[in-house]
Each structure stands twice: as C-alpha cells, then as structure tokens.
C-alpha positions in Angstrom: -5.8 -25.6 -101.7 -9.2 -27.2 -101.6 -9.0 -27.5 -105.0 -5.7 -29.7 -105.0 -6.4 -31.9 -102.6 -10.2 -32.5 -105.0 -7.7 -33.6 -107.7 -5.3 -35.4 -106.0 -8.4 -37.6 -103.9 -9.6 -38.7 -107.7 -6.9 -39.1 -109.1 -5.5 -41.2 -105.8 -8.9 -43.2 -106.5 -8.4 -43.8 -110.1 -5.7 -45.4 -109.8 -3.8 -46.8 -112.9 -7.0 -46.2 -115.3 -6.9 -42.0 -114.9 -9.5 -39.7 -115.0 -10.6 -37.8 -118.3 -9.3 -34.3 -118.6 -12.6 -32.8 -119.5 -13.6 -34.4 -116.3 -10.8 -33.2 -113.8 -11.6 -29.8 -115.2 -15.1 -30.3 -113.8 -14.0 -31.5 -110.7 -12.1 -28.8 -110.3 -14.6 -26.1 -111.4 -13.2 -24.8 -114.3 -15.0 -23.6 -117.3 -14.2 -21.7 -121.0 -12.1 -22.9 -123.5 -8.9 -22.2 -121.3 -9.9 -25.2 -118.8 -6.8 -27.4 -120.4 -4.4 -24.6 -119.5 -5.8 -24.0 -115.9 -5.9 -27.7 -115.7 -2.1 -27.8 -116.2 -1.1 -25.0 -114.3 -2.6 -27.4 -110.9 -1.1 -30.0 -112.0 2.6 -27.9 -112.3 2.3 -27.2 -108.4 1.4 -31.1 -107.2 4.5 -32.1 -109.5 6.5 -29.2 -107.2 5.5 -30.7 -104.4 6.4 -34.4 -105.2 3.7 -36.1 -107.1 4.1 -37.9 -110.2 1.3 -37.1 -112.7 1.1 -38.1 -116.1 -0.6 -38.0 -118.8 -1.4 -41.4 -120.5 -3.9 -40.0 -123.4 -4.1 -37.7 -126.3 -4.0 -34.0 -126.3 -5.6 -31.3 -124.8 -9.7 -32.6 -123.7 -8.5 -35.9 -124.9 -5.8 -36.3 -122.2 -5.6 -39.1 -119.7 -4.5 -38.7 -116.4 -3.3 -40.9 -114.1 -1.7 -40.0 -110.4 1.2 -43.1 -109.3 1.6 -42.7 -105.5 4.7 -42.1 -104.6 7.3 -40.8 -101.6 7.0 -37.5 -102.4 9.9 -36.5 -100.1 12.3 -37.7 -102.9 11.2 -35.1 -105.1 11.5 -32.4 -102.2 14.2 -33.3 -100.1 16.8 -34.5 -102.6 18.0 -32.4 -105.4 18.3 -33.4 -109.3 21.6 -34.5 -109.4 20.7 -37.0 -106.0 17.4 -38.1 -107.5 19.7 -39.2 -110.8 22.1 -41.0 -108.4 19.1 -42.8 -106.8 17.6 -43.7 -110.2 21.0 -45.3 -111.4 21.2 -47.3 -108.5 17.7 -48.9 -108.4 18.4 -49.7 -112.0 21.9 -51.5 -111.7 19.8 -53.6 -108.9 17.4 -54.8 -111.3 14.4 -52.8 -109.5 12.6 -51.1 -112.3 9.7 -50.8 -110.1 11.3 -48.7 -107.7 11.3 -46.1 -110.2 7.9 -46.0 -110.1 7.2 -46.3 -106.6 9.8 -44.0 -105.8 8.5 -41.2 -108.5 11.9 -41.0 -109.9 11.8 -39.2 -113.5 12.5 -42.3 -115.8 12.5 -39.9 -118.7 16.2 -38.7 -117.1 17.3 -42.6 -117.0 20.9 -42.6 -117.5 21.6 -43.4 -121.0 24.3 -45.9 -120.3 22.6 -48.2 -117.8 21.4 -51.4 -119.1 18.6 -53.1 -117.1 18.2 -55.9 -119.4 19.4 -58.3 -116.3 17.9 -61.6 -116.8 14.4 -62.4 -114.2 14.2 -63.6 -111.1 13.5 -66.8 -112.2 17.2 -67.2 -113.5 19.3 -68.5 -110.4 22.7 -68.1 -111.7 22.6 -64.7 -112.5 21.2 -64.0 -109.3 23.9 -66.0 -107.2 26.5 -64.3 -109.3 24.9 -60.9 -108.2 25.1 -62.0 -105.0 28.7 -63.1 -105.3 29.6 -59.9 -106.6 28.0 -57.8 -103.8 29.3 -59.6 -101.5 32.8 -59.8 -102.6 33.3 -63.4 -102.3 34.0 -66.6 -104.6 32.1 -68.4 -106.6 31.8 -72.3 -107.4 29.9 -73.6 -110.3 30.2 -76.4 -112.7 31.3 -75.0 -116.4 31.8 -76.7 -119.6 31.9 -80.5 -117.5 34.5 -79.4 -114.9 33.8 -77.5 -111.6 35.0 -74.4 -111.0 36.1 -71.8 -107.9 36.3 -68.6 -109.4 36.9 -65.2 -108.0 34.6 -62.8 -109.7 35.4 -59.5 -110.6 32.4 -58.3 -112.8 29.3 -59.3 -114.7 28.4 -57.9 -117.9 26.2 -58.2 -121.1 27.4 -58.0 -124.6 24.6 -58.9 -127.7 22.3 -60.0 -125.3 24.5 -62.6 -123.4 25.6 -62.0 -119.7 28.7 -63.2 -118.4 31.3 -63.6 -115.8 34.4 -61.7 -115.6 37.1 -63.2 -113.2 39.8 -65.6 -112.4 40.0 -68.9 -111.3 41.6 -70.2 -108.3 45.2 -70.4 -108.2 45.4 -68.6 -111.4 45.9 -64.9 -112.6 44.3 -65.1 -115.9 41.5 -63.7 -116.4 38.6 -65.4 -118.0 34.8 -64.8 -119.2 32.1 -67.1 -118.9 28.3 -67.6 -120.4 26.4 -67.0 -117.2 23.4 -68.9 -118.7 25.6 -72.1 -119.1 27.1 -72.3 -115.9 24.8 -74.6 -113.3 25.3 -75.6 -110.1 26.3 -72.2 -108.8 26.6 -71.2 -105.3 27.8 -68.3 -103.9 30.4 -69.0 -100.8 30.4 -66.4 -98.2 32.6 -67.6 -96.4 35.9 -67.1 -98.2 36.2 -63.9 -99.7 37.4 -63.2 -103.2 41.0 -61.8 -104.0 40.7 -58.7 -107.1 43.5 -59.1 -109.3 44.5 -55.3 -109.9 42.8 -55.3 -113.8 44.2 -52.7 -116.6 42.4 -49.8 -117.0 40.8 -49.3 -120.8 39.7 -45.4 -120.7 39.1 -45.3 -124.7 38.5 -48.1 -127.2 42.2 -47.2 -128.5 44.2 -49.3 -127.6 46.8 -46.9 -127.4 45.2 -45.6 -124.6 45.0 -48.7 -122.3 46.9 -48.9 -118.9 48.8 -52.2 -119.6 52.5 -51.6 -119.3 54.5 -48.8 -117.2 54.5 -45.7 -119.0 57.7 -45.6 -121.4 59.0 -42.6 -123.7 58.9 -43.5 -127.7 60.6 -41.4 -129.9 59.7 -42.2 -133.9 61.2 -40.1 -136.7 59.1 -40.4 -140.2 59.8 -38.1 -143.6 56.8 -35.2 -143.3 55.2 -36.7 -146.0 54.0 -39.8 -143.3 53.6 -38.2 -140.2 50.2 -37.7 -140.9 49.9 -41.2 -141.0 51.6 -42.0 -137.9 49.6 -39.5 -135.9 46.7 -41.5 -137.8 47.6 -45.2 -136.0 49.2 -43.8 -133.1 47.1 -40.8 -132.3 48.0 -37.4 -131.2 51.9 -37.2 -129.8 53.3 -36.0 -126.4 55.5 -34.0 -128.3 56.7 -33.2 -131.8 59.9 -31.3 -133.5 61.2 -31.1 -137.0 64.3 -32.7 -137.9 65.6 -31.9 -141.4 62.9 -33.3 -143.9 61.9 -35.4 -141.3 59.4 -35.3 -138.2 60.3 -36.8 -134.7 57.5 -37.9 -132.8 57.1 -38.5 -128.9 54.6 -40.8 -127.3 54.0 -41.8 -124.3 53.4 -45.7 -124.5 51.4 -47.9 -122.2 50.8 -50.7 -124.1 53.7 -52.2 -126.0 51.9 -54.8 -128.0 49.4 -52.2 -129.4 52.6 -50.4 -130.4 54.1 -52.5 -132.3 51.1 -53.8 -133.9 51.1 -50.1 -135.1 54.4 -50.0 -135.9 54.5 -53.1 -138.7 51.5 -51.5 -140.0 53.3 -48.6 -140.8 56.6 -50.8 -141.9 58.7 -48.4 -143.4 57.3 -45.0 -143.0 58.6 -44.6 -139.9 61.5 -45.6 -138.1 61.9 -45.8 -134.4 64.7 -44.4 -132.3 64.1 -45.7 -128.8 64.7 -46.5 -126.0 66.7 -49.5 -127.0 64.0 -51.5 -124.6 61.5 -51.1 -127.3 64.0 -51.6 -130.4 64.9 -54.7 -128.8 61.2 -55.9 -128.4 60.0 -55.0 -132.0 63.8 -56.9 -133.6 63.1 -60.0 -130.9 59.1 -60.1 -132.5 60.3 -59.9 -135.7 62.3 -62.8 -135.6 60.6 -65.1 -134.1 57.5 -64.2 -136.7 60.6 -65.0 -139.1 60.9 -68.6 -137.6 64.9 -67.3 -136.8 
C-alpha cells in the first residue's frame, strides 16, 4: 500500500508531463530485469481502484506514464454498461472535457456518436441546442425571411449541421442549414409541437413506415422471382402457382413499392389488393398525360 501511495503522489505531482517508467520503478523500489512488469502490476491495482493512468511514451523502459486526476468513484460504483451510457451522454452534449475529468474510457467511445459539434462560439448552434433541450420554438431569419419553427432534431451530414423542423402553421418538415441562420432566438415560453414522425429503421425504403401496412400479393414467373426478391426484399410469404411464384409483402411505403414495380416492369404482376392496383394505374395514367 505504501508503494501505491508513493506512485500516486509522484504521478499526481507530475501532472500532464508524466514520469518516465525507469524513474517510477526506482521510486517503487523495483530492481532487476523485470521492473516494467512489476510496475505494470501496480498500475493494474491502481486502475482497479479507479485511477486513470496512461502511457504517453514508448514501450518498456521508454514509457512515460501520466495520471489524470479523476473522480474514481465512477469506475468503482458504475458498471461498464453504465459508464458507456454516461460516456455517450457527455459526448452528445458536446462535453469532451468531461470524458477526461470523469475518467471515462475514451477507448470505448461508441462508434455511432459524432462529437463534431460546432464550438461554443457558434451562437446559432448553441441556441438551436437550447431549443431542442427545452422543447420550445425557434425564431430566426433564413433566406431573407423571418421564420418560426418547431424544431425536431439537429444532425450533421458531410460536415454541415442541419436543423429539421416544421414552420408554424405547416406540417411539412424542412431542413435548415444552421450556419445560414441569423437572429436566432429560442422562445422558452412557447412549447414546440412535435409531429408524428415516420420511422426509417433501415436504408431500404421498403422498410420505412410511411403508410398504414397493407398486404400486397405479386405474381412472377419462377425465373423472375429472384429479381422480385432483390428489388423488394424477402416476402412475408410465397407459394408456387403453376410455373409462377406468388409473393406476399406487407407494404408500409406505397411510393417505394410503385417505384420498384415500375423497375420490374412485365416481370411482375400485381394481384391485389384493388386499392394498390388502382394507385398504380392512376399514377401511370398521370405520367402518360391522360
């Protein structure tokens, strides 16, 4: 225990500069050829107690060890799953500094969390974040017009941040480039109204829940059935019908279905229901100018 206390005291005093492995071995009273392994054993004890000790140098005798002063109760009292949840939370609120101060394992940073949030100097982004947190409306000037928007979310794409929301009096969800917004103000006295959003659980539009589910039955010659599966995905059920295959799909995105039916062309026939057949015929007639 005395050896651990000496190591902690020296590392704490050195701060961010760290201490060479050879010096730490000497301070700990290790000698011989196995001093680095002995030092590593002591560090494992300290890490188990919640201290964060990093090697910022090379391997073996070339190592330089730095201890970050953290609240080691995080490691002692929280499970790994709870620590990961806390890490995700501090990253999502743009507090990378807390990752180090809390001693959270940055090596376990969730891969799907993006921390490239504009800095504190970006007032527009800060105000948008505040409105999303409070659930209130935003007022700002955009493309020369004053807007009152009920914010839904903020997201980044190719390095550009967008606000998604609908303007007051409209149910059309739009995207606004945050860096192009000016005179941005969050109205904490007026709660935002969130629209019921469609779920997009995957990249395939056929899986998007845009419309109420409806069972659609298609028929295709056996040699074209693989084309149908490739365009529409795995059917809910299928059966042989002579030389043809009948495939039944539960469709929640009718526009995506129609688009794929057009791609398949004469390789597939829509058996029903009648409402889907009518939608297809009406859209084809409209495109033909009839």
